[in-house]
HTML snippet that shows the backbone in 3Dmol.js (N, CA, C, O; Angstrom):
<script src="https://3Dmol.org/build/3Dmol-min.js"></script>
<div id="view" style="width:600px;height:400px;position:relative"></div>
<script>
const pdb = `
ATOM      1  N   MET A   1     113.629  92.047  98.034  1.00  0.00           N
ATOM      2  CA  MET A   1     114.720  91.117  98.072  1.00  0.00           C
ATOM      3  C   MET A   1     115.661  92.167  98.875  1.00  0.00           C
ATOM      4  O   MET A   1     115.553  93.332  98.490  1.00  0.00           O
ATOM      5  N   ASP A   2     116.795  91.858 100.202  1.00  0.00           N
ATOM      6  CA  ASP A   2     117.273  93.120 100.926  1.00  0.00           C
ATOM      7  C   ASP A   2     118.797  93.189 100.734  1.00  0.00           C
ATOM      8  O   ASP A   2     119.427  92.342 100.099  1.00  0.00           O
ATOM      9  N   GLU A   3     119.260  94.106 101.243  1.00  0.00           N
ATOM     10  CA  GLU A   3     121.010  94.046 100.785  1.00  0.00           C
ATOM     11  C   GLU A   3     121.591  93.061 101.260  1.00  0.00           C
ATOM     12  O   GLU A   3     122.541  92.793 100.524  1.00  0.00           O
ATOM     13  N   ARG A   4     121.502  92.106 102.436  1.00  0.00           N
ATOM     14  CA  ARG A   4     122.559  91.097 102.363  1.00  0.00           C
ATOM     15  C   ARG A   4     121.888  89.986 101.656  1.00  0.00           C
ATOM     16  O   ARG A   4     122.637  89.016 101.540  1.00  0.00           O
ATOM     17  N   THR A   5     120.752  89.826 101.163  1.00  0.00           N
ATOM     18  CA  THR A   5     120.915  88.721  99.967  1.00  0.00           C
ATOM     19  C   THR A   5     121.648  88.750  98.808  1.00  0.00           C
ATOM     20  O   THR A   5     122.320  87.864  98.280  1.00  0.00           O
ATOM     21  N   ILE A   6     121.385  90.140  98.406  1.00  0.00           N
ATOM     22  CA  ILE A   6     122.128  90.686  97.270  1.00  0.00           C
ATOM     23  C   ILE A   6     123.396  90.427  97.148  1.00  0.00           C
ATOM     24  O   ILE A   6     123.976  89.918  96.189  1.00  0.00           O
ATOM     25  N   ASN A   7     123.918  90.880  98.390  1.00  0.00           N
ATOM     26  CA  ASN A   7     125.459  90.738  98.491  1.00  0.00           C
ATOM     27  C   ASN A   7     125.514  89.122  98.583  1.00  0.00           C
ATOM     28  O   ASN A   7     126.366  88.802  97.754  1.00  0.00           O
ATOM     29  N   GLU A   8     124.972  87.868  99.245  1.00  0.00           N
ATOM     30  CA  GLU A   8     125.396  86.665  99.315  1.00  0.00           C
ATOM     31  C   GLU A   8     125.679  86.527  97.889  1.00  0.00           C
ATOM     32  O   GLU A   8     126.802  86.302  97.439  1.00  0.00           O
ATOM     33  N   LEU A   9     124.301  86.715  96.989  1.00  0.00           N
ATOM     34  CA  LEU A   9     124.473  86.303  95.426  1.00  0.00           C
ATOM     35  C   LEU A   9     125.477  86.900  94.845  1.00  0.00           C
ATOM     36  O   LEU A   9     126.294  86.134  94.333  1.00  0.00           O
ATOM     37  N   LEU A  10     125.709  88.169  94.745  1.00  0.00           N
ATOM     38  CA  LEU A  10     126.991  88.747  94.110  1.00  0.00           C
ATOM     39  C   LEU A  10     128.451  88.043  94.751  1.00  0.00           C
ATOM     40  O   LEU A  10     129.435  88.033  94.012  1.00  0.00           O
ATOM     41  N   ASP A  11     128.534  87.579  95.853  1.00  0.00           N
ATOM     42  CA  ASP A  11     129.752  86.991  96.084  1.00  0.00           C
ATOM     43  C   ASP A  11     129.536  85.405  95.832  1.00  0.00           C
ATOM     44  O   ASP A  11     130.509  84.725  95.506  1.00  0.00           O
ATOM     45  N   GLN A  12     128.582  84.969  95.946  1.00  0.00           N
ATOM     46  CA  GLN A  12     128.188  82.900  95.002  1.00  0.00           C
ATOM     47  C   GLN A  12     128.821  83.460  94.109  1.00  0.00           C
ATOM     48  O   GLN A  12     130.035  83.258  94.127  1.00  0.00           O
ATOM     49  N   LEU A  13     128.229  84.412  92.942  1.00  0.00           N
ATOM     50  CA  LEU A  13     128.593  84.560  91.787  1.00  0.00           C
ATOM     51  C   LEU A  13     130.449  84.738  91.769  1.00  0.00           C
ATOM     52  O   LEU A  13     131.183  83.861  91.314  1.00  0.00           O
ATOM     53  N   ARG A  14     130.849  85.786  92.242  1.00  0.00           N
ATOM     54  CA  ARG A  14     132.193  85.452  92.512  1.00  0.00           C
ATOM     55  C   ARG A  14     132.710  84.643  92.646  1.00  0.00           C
ATOM     56  O   ARG A  14     133.470  84.269  91.752  1.00  0.00           O
ATOM     57  N   ASN A  15     132.597  84.009  93.704  1.00  0.00           N
ATOM     58  CA  ASN A  15     133.304  82.919  94.044  1.00  0.00           C
ATOM     59  C   ASN A  15     133.357  81.296  93.424  1.00  0.00           C
ATOM     60  O   ASN A  15     134.020  80.323  93.782  1.00  0.00           O
ATOM     61  N   GLY A  16     132.101  81.526  92.070  1.00  0.00           N
ATOM     62  CA  GLY A  16     132.026  80.548  91.129  1.00  0.00           C
ATOM     63  C   GLY A  16     131.144  79.540  91.935  1.00  0.00           C
ATOM     64  O   GLY A  16     131.380  78.334  91.861  1.00  0.00           O
ATOM     65  N   GLU A  17     130.247  79.976  92.615  1.00  0.00           N
ATOM     66  CA  GLU A  17     129.004  78.754  93.070  1.00  0.00           C
ATOM     67  C   GLU A  17     127.832  78.810  92.583  1.00  0.00           C
ATOM     68  O   GLU A  17     126.936  77.969  92.510  1.00  0.00           O
ATOM     69  N   LEU A  18     127.921  80.033  92.205  1.00  0.00           N
ATOM     70  CA  LEU A  18     126.910  80.432  90.550  1.00  0.00           C
ATOM     71  C   LEU A  18     127.118  80.399  89.547  1.00  0.00           C
ATOM     72  O   LEU A  18     127.528  81.560  89.526  1.00  0.00           O
ATOM     73  N   HIS A  19     127.224  80.095  88.574  1.00  0.00           N
ATOM     74  CA  HIS A  19     127.629  80.347  87.116  1.00  0.00           C
ATOM     75  C   HIS A  19     126.422  81.600  86.972  1.00  0.00           C
ATOM     76  O   HIS A  19     126.679  81.862  85.797  1.00  0.00           O
ATOM     77  N   GLU A  20     125.712  82.203  87.190  1.00  0.00           N
ATOM     78  CA  GLU A  20     124.915  83.306  86.509  1.00  0.00           C
ATOM     79  C   GLU A  20     123.879  83.105  87.477  1.00  0.00           C
ATOM     80  O   GLU A  20     123.609  82.096  88.128  1.00  0.00           O
ATOM     81  N   TYR A  21     123.065  84.830  87.455  1.00  0.00           N
ATOM     82  CA  TYR A  21     121.833  84.291  88.476  1.00  0.00           C
ATOM     83  C   TYR A  21     120.978  85.703  87.674  1.00  0.00           C
ATOM     84  O   TYR A  21     121.435  86.845  87.634  1.00  0.00           O
ATOM     85  N   HIS A  22     120.000  85.373  87.238  1.00  0.00           N
ATOM     86  CA  HIS A  22     118.445  86.399  86.650  1.00  0.00           C
ATOM     87  C   HIS A  22     117.830  87.159  87.792  1.00  0.00           C
ATOM     88  O   HIS A  22     117.463  87.121  88.966  1.00  0.00           O
ATOM     89  N   VAL A  23     117.919  87.683  86.990  1.00  0.00           N
ATOM     90  CA  VAL A  23     117.506  88.844  88.274  1.00  0.00           C
ATOM     91  C   VAL A  23     116.291  89.768  87.159  1.00  0.00           C
ATOM     92  O   VAL A  23     116.367  90.102  85.976  1.00  0.00           O
ATOM     93  N   SER A  24     115.134  89.959  88.296  1.00  0.00           N
ATOM     94  CA  SER A  24     113.615  90.097  87.330  1.00  0.00           C
ATOM     95  C   SER A  24     113.545  91.803  87.322  1.00  0.00           C
ATOM     96  O   SER A  24     114.152  92.576  88.064  1.00  0.00           O
ATOM     97  N   LYS A  25     112.940  92.000  86.625  1.00  0.00           N
ATOM     98  CA  LYS A  25     112.630  93.644  86.391  1.00  0.00           C
ATOM     99  C   LYS A  25     112.360  94.318  87.140  1.00  0.00           C
ATOM    100  O   LYS A  25     112.747  95.484  87.220  1.00  0.00           O
ATOM    101  N   ASP A  26     110.961  93.244  88.548  1.00  0.00           N
ATOM    102  CA  ASP A  26     110.910  94.258  89.567  1.00  0.00           C
ATOM    103  C   ASP A  26     112.292  94.015  90.524  1.00  0.00           C
ATOM    104  O   ASP A  26     112.260  94.688  91.554  1.00  0.00           O
ATOM    105  N   GLN A  27     113.011  93.511  90.427  1.00  0.00           N
ATOM    106  CA  GLN A  27     114.028  93.223  91.909  1.00  0.00           C
ATOM    107  C   GLN A  27     115.427  94.143  91.281  1.00  0.00           C
ATOM    108  O   GLN A  27     116.390  94.344  92.021  1.00  0.00           O
ATOM    109  N   PHE A  28     115.405  94.616  89.968  1.00  0.00           N
ATOM    110  CA  PHE A  28     116.448  95.057  89.140  1.00  0.00           C
ATOM    111  C   PHE A  28     116.982  96.342  89.824  1.00  0.00           C
ATOM    112  O   PHE A  28     118.184  96.253  90.076  1.00  0.00           O
ATOM    113  N   LEU A  29     116.470  97.383  90.152  1.00  0.00           N
ATOM    114  CA  LEU A  29     116.611  98.343  90.897  1.00  0.00           C
ATOM    115  C   LEU A  29     117.600  98.314  92.306  1.00  0.00           C
ATOM    116  O   LEU A  29     118.750  98.737  92.430  1.00  0.00           O
ATOM    117  N   PRO A  30     116.463  97.470  93.596  1.00  0.00           N
ATOM    118  CA  PRO A  30     118.005  97.392  94.430  1.00  0.00           C
ATOM    119  C   PRO A  30     118.565  96.498  94.187  1.00  0.00           C
ATOM    120  O   PRO A  30     119.324  96.178  95.102  1.00  0.00           O
ATOM    121  N   PHE A  31     118.594  95.798  93.260  1.00  0.00           N
ATOM    122  CA  PHE A  31     119.555  94.630  92.976  1.00  0.00           C
ATOM    123  C   PHE A  31     121.049  95.645  92.175  1.00  0.00           C
ATOM    124  O   PHE A  31     122.198  95.206  92.237  1.00  0.00           O
ATOM    125  N   ARG A  32     120.830  96.505  91.733  1.00  0.00           N
ATOM    126  CA  ARG A  32     121.893  97.210  91.024  1.00  0.00           C
ATOM    127  C   ARG A  32     122.538  98.524  92.399  1.00  0.00           C
ATOM    128  O   ARG A  32     123.715  98.868  92.496  1.00  0.00           O
ATOM    129  N   THR A  33     121.587  98.942  93.140  1.00  0.00           N
ATOM    130  CA  THR A  33     122.138  99.637  93.909  1.00  0.00           C
ATOM    131  C   THR A  33     122.916  99.034  94.467  1.00  0.00           C
ATOM    132  O   THR A  33     123.973  99.644  94.625  1.00  0.00           O
ATOM    133  N   VAL A  34     122.868  97.685  95.013  1.00  0.00           N
ATOM    134  CA  VAL A  34     123.803  97.359  95.844  1.00  0.00           C
ATOM    135  C   VAL A  34     125.135  97.064  94.864  1.00  0.00           C
ATOM    136  O   VAL A  34     126.264  97.348  95.263  1.00  0.00           O
ATOM    137  N   LEU A  35     124.900  96.476  93.565  1.00  0.00           N
ATOM    138  CA  LEU A  35     125.895  96.147  92.693  1.00  0.00           C
ATOM    139  C   LEU A  35     126.799  97.330  93.095  1.00  0.00           C
ATOM    140  O   LEU A  35     127.691  97.193  93.932  1.00  0.00           O
ATOM    141  N   VAL A  36     126.520  98.586  92.423  1.00  0.00           N
ATOM    142  CA  VAL A  36     127.508  99.813  91.823  1.00  0.00           C
ATOM    143  C   VAL A  36     127.909 100.246  92.768  1.00  0.00           C
ATOM    144  O   VAL A  36     128.605 101.255  92.650  1.00  0.00           O
ATOM    145  N   ASN A  37     127.646  99.656  94.230  1.00  0.00           N
ATOM    146  CA  ASN A  37     128.416 100.149  95.503  1.00  0.00           C
ATOM    147  C   ASN A  37     129.714  99.213  96.066  1.00  0.00           C
ATOM    148  O   ASN A  37     130.375  99.369  97.093  1.00  0.00           O
ATOM    149  N   ARG A  38     129.825  98.195  95.018  1.00  0.00           N
ATOM    150  CA  ARG A  38     130.613  97.011  95.583  1.00  0.00           C
ATOM    151  C   ARG A  38     132.179  97.625  94.807  1.00  0.00           C
ATOM    152  O   ARG A  38     132.165  98.354  93.816  1.00  0.00           O
ATOM    153  N   ASP A  39     133.279  97.219  95.401  1.00  0.00           N
ATOM    154  CA  ASP A  39     134.696  97.211  94.902  1.00  0.00           C
ATOM    155  C   ASP A  39     135.070  96.617  93.458  1.00  0.00           C
ATOM    156  O   ASP A  39     135.803  96.838  92.494  1.00  0.00           O
ATOM    157  N   ASP A  40     133.932  95.572  94.004  1.00  0.00           N
ATOM    158  CA  ASP A  40     134.243  94.612  92.360  1.00  0.00           C
ATOM    159  C   ASP A  40     132.888  94.767  91.157  1.00  0.00           C
ATOM    160  O   ASP A  40     132.419  93.945  90.371  1.00  0.00           O
ATOM    161  N   PHE A  41     132.664  95.701  91.341  1.00  0.00           N
ATOM    162  CA  PHE A  41     131.476  96.523  90.527  1.00  0.00           C
ATOM    163  C   PHE A  41     131.670  96.210  88.889  1.00  0.00           C
ATOM    164  O   PHE A  41     130.696  95.988  88.169  1.00  0.00           O
ATOM    165  N   LYS A  42     133.282  96.222  88.310  1.00  0.00           N
ATOM    166  CA  LYS A  42     133.470  95.995  86.683  1.00  0.00           C
ATOM    167  C   LYS A  42     133.694  94.740  86.305  1.00  0.00           C
ATOM    168  O   LYS A  42     133.961  94.361  85.164  1.00  0.00           O
ATOM    169  N   HIS A  43     133.538  93.825  87.673  1.00  0.00           N
ATOM    170  CA  HIS A  43     133.489  92.206  87.569  1.00  0.00           C
ATOM    171  C   HIS A  43     132.350  91.760  86.865  1.00  0.00           C
ATOM    172  O   HIS A  43     132.491  90.765  86.154  1.00  0.00           O
ATOM    173  N   PHE A  44     131.107  92.381  86.939  1.00  0.00           N
ATOM    174  CA  PHE A  44     130.014  92.041  86.652  1.00  0.00           C
ATOM    175  C   PHE A  44     129.244  92.483  85.613  1.00  0.00           C
ATOM    176  O   PHE A  44     128.762  93.616  85.586  1.00  0.00           O
ATOM    177  N   ARG A  45     129.082  91.589  84.679  1.00  0.00           N
ATOM    178  CA  ARG A  45     128.387  92.035  83.899  1.00  0.00           C
ATOM    179  C   ARG A  45     126.771  91.603  83.537  1.00  0.00           C
ATOM    180  O   ARG A  45     126.324  90.465  83.672  1.00  0.00           O
ATOM    181  N   GLY A  46     125.962  92.855  83.015  1.00  0.00           N
ATOM    182  CA  GLY A  46     124.678  92.256  82.925  1.00  0.00           C
ATOM    183  C   GLY A  46     124.257  92.340  81.741  1.00  0.00           C
ATOM    184  O   GLY A  46     124.499  93.231  80.927  1.00  0.00           O
ATOM    185  N   ILE A  47     123.180  90.785  81.531  1.00  0.00           N
ATOM    186  CA  ILE A  47     122.982  90.499  79.847  1.00  0.00           C
ATOM    187  C   ILE A  47     121.538  90.736  80.221  1.00  0.00           C
ATOM    188  O   ILE A  47     120.833  90.104  81.008  1.00  0.00           O
ATOM    189  N   ALA A  48     121.151  92.192  79.195  1.00  0.00           N
ATOM    190  CA  ALA A  48     119.426  92.426  79.611  1.00  0.00           C
ATOM    191  C   ALA A  48     118.926  91.527  78.489  1.00  0.00           C
ATOM    192  O   ALA A  48     119.541  91.419  77.428  1.00  0.00           O
ATOM    193  N   GLN A  49     117.316  90.618  78.868  1.00  0.00           N
ATOM    194  CA  GLN A  49     116.844  89.877  78.168  1.00  0.00           C
ATOM    195  C   GLN A  49     115.357  90.535  77.626  1.00  0.00           C
ATOM    196  O   GLN A  49     114.980  91.573  78.169  1.00  0.00           O
ATOM    197  N   GLN A  50     114.588  89.972  76.640  1.00  0.00           N
ATOM    198  CA  GLN A  50     113.560  90.073  76.647  1.00  0.00           C
ATOM    199  C   GLN A  50     112.506  90.277  77.429  1.00  0.00           C
ATOM    200  O   GLN A  50     111.760  89.307  77.567  1.00  0.00           O
ATOM    201  N   GLY A  51     112.183  91.431  78.077  1.00  0.00           N
ATOM    202  CA  GLY A  51     110.934  91.403  79.046  1.00  0.00           C
ATOM    203  C   GLY A  51     111.806  92.328  80.058  1.00  0.00           C
ATOM    204  O   GLY A  51     110.996  93.174  80.433  1.00  0.00           O
ATOM    205  N   GLY A  52     112.479  92.470  80.398  1.00  0.00           N
ATOM    206  CA  GLY A  52     113.177  93.159  81.028  1.00  0.00           C
ATOM    207  C   GLY A  52     114.030  92.582  82.049  1.00  0.00           C
ATOM    208  O   GLY A  52     114.555  93.304  82.896  1.00  0.00           O
ATOM    209  N   SER A  53     114.197  91.355  82.025  1.00  0.00           N
ATOM    210  CA  SER A  53     115.120  90.769  82.747  1.00  0.00           C
ATOM    211  C   SER A  53     116.772  91.004  83.095  1.00  0.00           C
ATOM    212  O   SER A  53     117.073  91.974  82.400  1.00  0.00           O
ATOM    213  N   ILE A  54     117.577  90.716  83.593  1.00  0.00           N
ATOM    214  CA  ILE A  54     119.106  90.686  83.679  1.00  0.00           C
ATOM    215  C   ILE A  54     119.559  89.875  84.002  1.00  0.00           C
ATOM    216  O   ILE A  54     119.197  89.429  85.091  1.00  0.00           O
ATOM    217  N   ILE A  55     120.854  89.047  83.093  1.00  0.00           N
ATOM    218  CA  ILE A  55     121.178  88.122  83.655  1.00  0.00           C
ATOM    219  C   ILE A  55     122.770  88.501  84.017  1.00  0.00           C
ATOM    220  O   ILE A  55     123.529  89.006  83.189  1.00  0.00           O
ATOM    221  N   TYR A  56     123.070  88.241  85.110  1.00  0.00           N
ATOM    222  CA  TYR A  56     124.590  88.523  85.402  1.00  0.00           C
ATOM    223  C   TYR A  56     125.234  87.129  85.691  1.00  0.00           C
ATOM    224  O   TYR A  56     124.868  85.972  85.896  1.00  0.00           O
ATOM    225  N   ARG A  57     126.884  88.164  85.556  1.00  0.00           N
ATOM    226  CA  ARG A  57     127.685  86.610  85.399  1.00  0.00           C
ATOM    227  C   ARG A  57     128.924  87.841  85.856  1.00  0.00           C
ATOM    228  O   ARG A  57     129.063  89.054  85.699  1.00  0.00           O
ATOM    229  N   TYR A  58     129.678  86.730  86.493  1.00  0.00           N
ATOM    230  CA  TYR A  58     131.399  87.540  87.148  1.00  0.00           C
ATOM    231  C   TYR A  58     132.189  87.249  86.153  1.00  0.00           C
ATOM    232  O   TYR A  58     132.075  86.165  85.581  1.00  0.00           O
ATOM    233  N   LEU A  59     133.032  88.082  85.817  1.00  0.00           N
ATOM    234  CA  LEU A  59     134.142  88.268  84.625  1.00  0.00           C
ATOM    235  C   LEU A  59     135.341  88.089  85.742  1.00  0.00           C
ATOM    236  O   LEU A  59     135.327  88.669  86.828  1.00  0.00           O
ATOM    237  N   GLU A  60     136.227  87.326  85.369  1.00  0.00           N
ATOM    238  CA  GLU A  60     137.864  87.383  85.897  1.00  0.00           C
ATOM    239  C   GLU A  60     138.311  88.533  85.661  1.00  0.00           C
ATOM    240  O   GLU A  60     138.870  89.061  86.622  1.00  0.00           O
ATOM    241  N   GLU A  61     138.260  89.200  84.585  1.00  0.00           N
ATOM    242  CA  GLU A  61     138.905  90.451  84.335  1.00  0.00           C
ATOM    243  C   GLU A  61     137.674  91.343  84.314  1.00  0.00           C
ATOM    244  O   GLU A  61     136.573  90.989  83.891  1.00  0.00           O
ATOM    245  N   PRO A  62     138.142  93.207  85.095  1.00  0.00           N
ATOM    246  CA  PRO A  62     137.196  93.839  85.014  1.00  0.00           C
ATOM    247  C   PRO A  62     136.935  94.315  83.665  1.00  0.00           C
ATOM    248  O   PRO A  62     137.801  94.250  82.793  1.00  0.00           O
ATOM    249  N   ARG A  63     135.308  94.983  83.375  1.00  0.00           N
ATOM    250  CA  ARG A  63     134.987  95.802  82.077  1.00  0.00           C
ATOM    251  C   ARG A  63     135.821  96.939  82.030  1.00  0.00           C
ATOM    252  O   ARG A  63     136.102  97.604  83.028  1.00  0.00           O
ATOM    253  N   SER A  64     136.201  97.161  80.949  1.00  0.00           N
ATOM    254  CA  SER A  64     136.851  98.699  81.261  1.00  0.00           C
ATOM    255  C   SER A  64     135.747 100.076  80.869  1.00  0.00           C
ATOM    256  O   SER A  64     136.115 101.236  81.056  1.00  0.00           O
TER     257      SER A  64
END
`;
const viewer = $3Dmol.createViewer("view");
viewer.addModel(pdb, "pdb");
viewer.setStyle({}, {cartoon: {color: "spectrum"}});
viewer.zoomTo();
viewer.render();
</script>
């Protein structure tokens, strides 16, 4: 997964086109690297799942 694709997915979450996005264990590091460099980073919540995958959701209010 490349940076452009990850940013497109994150934009879809932000715009409400996607409710959530599942990131597999092997995609986590590239995905997170792009995510933490975004200005709206605090609006994303990652929920860990058994087996190492993460579900990301967009929040209207940023995390503290």
